Each structure stands twice: as structure tokens, then as C-alpha cells.
C-alpha positions in Angstrom: -23.4 -117.0 2.7 -24.7 -114.0 0.7 -27.6 -112.0 1.9 -29.6 -113.3 -1.0 -28.9 -117.0 -0.1 -29.9 -116.4 3.5 -33.1 -114.6 2.4 -33.9 -117.5 0.0 -33.5 -120.1 2.6 -35.6 -118.1 5.2 -38.4 -117.5 2.6 -38.3 -121.0 0.9 -37.5 -119.1 -2.3 -40.9 -117.1 -2.2 -41.8 -113.6 -2.0 -42.0 -112.8 1.7 -45.1 -110.6 1.3 -47.2 -112.3 -1.4 -45.7 -115.6 -1.9 -45.0 -115.4 -5.5 -42.0 -117.7 -6.6 -40.8 -115.8 -9.7 -38.7 -112.6 -10.2 -37.2 -112.2 -6.8 -35.0 -109.6 -5.7 -33.4 -108.4 -2.5 -35.2 -105.2 -1.0 -33.4 -103.2 1.5 -35.8 -101.5 4.1 -35.1 -98.0 4.5 -34.1 -95.8 6.4 -32.1 -98.1 8.6 -30.9 -101.2 6.2 -27.4 -102.1 6.6 -27.7 -104.7 3.8 -27.8 -107.5 6.2 -30.5 -110.2 6.0 -32.1 -109.0 9.1 -32.9 -105.6 7.4 -33.9 -107.0 4.1 -36.7 -108.9 2.3 -36.9 -111.2 -0.7 -39.7 -109.7 -2.6 -41.1 -110.3 -6.1 -41.0 -107.7 -8.9 -44.7 -106.9 -8.5 -44.5 -106.1 -4.8 -41.1 -104.1 -5.4 -42.6 -101.8 -8.0 -45.6 -101.0 -5.8 -43.5 -100.4 -2.7 -41.2 -98.1 -4.6 -44.0 -96.4 -6.6 -47.0 -96.0 -4.4 -48.9 -94.3 -7.3 -49.0 -97.8 -9.0 -50.5 -99.7 -5.9 -53.0 -102.4 -6.9 -55.1 -102.5 -3.8 -56.2 -106.1 -4.6 -52.6 -107.4 -4.6 -52.1 -106.5 -1.0 -54.8 -108.8 0.3 -51.7 -111.1 0.6 -50.7 -109.1 3.8 -53.6 -111.0 5.7 -51.2 -113.8 5.9 -47.7 -112.3 5.6 -48.3 -109.8 8.5 -48.2 -112.8 11.0 -44.7 -113.5 10.0 -42.2 -113.8 12.9 -39.5 -112.0 10.6 -39.3 -108.1 11.9 -38.3 -107.1 8.4 -41.6 -108.8 7.0 -43.8 -107.2 10.0 -42.2 -103.6 9.2 -43.2 -103.7 5.6 -46.6 -105.2 6.4 -47.1 -102.3 8.8 -46.1 -99.8 6.3 -48.2 -101.1 3.4 -51.3 -101.6 5.7 -50.8 -98.0 6.9 -50.6 -96.7 3.2 -53.7 -98.6 2.4 -55.7 -97.4 5.4 -58.5 -95.8 3.4 -59.5 -99.5 2.6 -61.6 -100.9 5.4 -60.1 -104.2 5.1 -56.5 -102.8 5.5 -57.6 -100.7 8.4 -59.0 -103.8 10.1 -55.7 -105.7 9.5 -53.7 -102.8 10.6 -55.7 -102.7 13.9 -54.9 -106.5 14.5 -51.3 -106.1 13.8 -49.1 -106.3 16.9 -45.4 -105.4 16.7 -42.9 -105.6 19.7 -41.5 -102.2 20.8 -38.2 -102.4 18.8 -40.1 -103.4 15.6 -42.8 -100.7 16.2 -40.1 -98.1 16.4 -38.5 -99.2 13.2 -41.9 -99.2 11.4 -42.6 -95.8 12.7 -39.3 -94.5 11.5 -40.5 -95.4 7.9 -43.8 -93.4 8.5 -42.0 -90.2 10.0 -40.0 -90.2 6.7 -43.2 -89.7 4.5 -43.3 -85.9 3.8 -47.0 -86.0 2.7 -48.3 -87.2 6.1 -46.5 -84.6 8.0 -47.8 -81.7 5.9 -51.4 -82.6 6.5 -52.7 -82.6 10.0 -56.2 -83.8 11.0 -57.4 -81.9 14.2 -60.5 -82.7 16.2 -63.0 -79.9 17.5 -60.6 -79.3 20.4 -57.5 -79.0 18.3 -56.1 -82.4 19.2 -54.2 -84.2 16.4 -56.0 -87.2 15.0 -54.1 -90.4 13.9 -55.2 -93.3 11.9 -56.7 -96.0 14.3 -57.8 -93.6 16.7 -61.2 -93.6 18.5 -63.2 -90.5 18.4 -66.6 -89.5 19.8 -69.2 -87.6 17.8 -70.1 -84.4 19.5 -73.3 -83.8 17.5 -76.0 -85.9 15.8 -75.2 -86.4 12.0 -77.7 -87.2 9.3 -75.8 -89.8 7.1 -76.7 -89.0 3.6 -77.7 -92.1 1.5 -77.7 -94.4 4.4 -80.9 -93.2 5.9 -79.9 -93.0 9.6 -78.7 -90.6 12.1 -75.4 -91.0 13.8 -76.1 -90.1 17.4 -74.0 -87.8 19.6 -71.7 -89.5 22.0 -71.2 -92.6 19.5 -67.7 -93.9 19.5 -66.0 -94.4 16.1 -63.1 -96.8 16.5 -60.2 -97.3 14.3 -60.7 -94.1 12.1 -59.0 -93.6 8.7 -57.8 -90.2 7.7 -58.8 -88.8 4.3 -55.3 -87.9 3.1 -56.0 -84.9 0.8 -58.6 -83.3 3.1 -57.5 -82.5 6.8 -61.2 -81.6 7.5 -62.3 -85.3 6.9 -61.9 -88.7 8.5 -63.6 -92.0 7.8 -65.1 -94.4 10.2 -67.6 -97.2 10.6 -71.0 -96.2 12.2 -73.8 -98.8 12.4 -71.8 -101.1 10.3 -71.3 -98.7 7.4 -68.1 -96.7 6.4 -68.9 -93.1 6.3 -67.0 -89.8 6.0 -67.0 -87.5 9.0 -66.1 -83.8 9.3 -63.4 -83.5 12.0 -65.2 -80.4 13.4 -67.9 -82.7 14.7 -65.5 -85.2 16.7 -63.4 -85.3 19.6 -60.6 -87.6 20.5 -61.8 -90.3 22.8 
């Protein structure tokens, strides 16, 4: 049986990420793909174009990950992890990323993909003590912060869980305080 036949049987002839039934192709997951069904996905043209060209990502299309991230297929889990991580600026994607559980082997595979992203290695977000911050970390505010436009003060000692990194600015992170998503300067937080 060919890899494509195996993937069609596994997925029910639907995109394993969004469920579309047209324009399906085999996608080998880098960097460790051997061309076998275990390291490939059957995905539609729309998903493939956005995976291969991150600048063309339609954020709304990826709401489909809410269902596909629960797949028992490790290759699907890895791609869901990768896409949710790349969409971490979106509150819904950050929330899904926090819920996603991968076994140790699948987690290592997913992180190998992230380690190959040159852009993330170049920008490091550091807290007030110089510790490296990562998306999903919990930080604590070290000073009272007036939140412009929201008319409240974020108090010192407040824990901000599941932060997102502002990709183009290493001095800023995003997090939810009092139910609102706000931008916080890294100089005013410490890793919890």
C-alpha cells in the first residue's frame, strides 16, 4: 500500500487538520520525515499553503485545530502544536496550546520543529532578572502598572499565566490580567 492510500484510510479521505475533502496531498513533516505514513499527513491545499508560507496565514482558518489537536495520530498532534505555537499571539490559540498534551516522544518531535525556526532563536525575551521567557510561562508583576485604555491598575504580585511573546519586540510580552489581554514590558515581570 502506498503512503497516500494509508493516509486516506487513516483520515477517511479528509484533511487531517481542517477536515476539507478536496485538493488533498501528502505532506511530509520536517525535519525528521522518512516519507512513511507515520511521519506524514494528508492535508488540503489551503492548509499546505499556509503551513509552507507563514506570511499567508489566515488566523480564522486555524480554528479547526480546536478539534484536530485531539487526534490520536502523533503527526497530527505535532502539526497542531506547531501551528498553535506560531499563532500564540491569538488568545484562543494560546488557550488551546495550553490545553494540548503530547507524550514525551511526540513533544520532542514537535520541539525539534520549533528549534529549526531561526526567527525565534534570534529574539530572546528576558525578565527583570535576565531569565529567558517562553510562550506559555507564568510571570509575576514586580510593580503596579496602570493599564491604559482599560481603567484599572495591575497590582504588584499579580500572576500572569500563559504569556505570549511579542515576536518583533523582545521587551514586550502579552498576558491576561483581570480578564483583559494586555501588553507588558518584560522589565516589570519576573519568571514565576
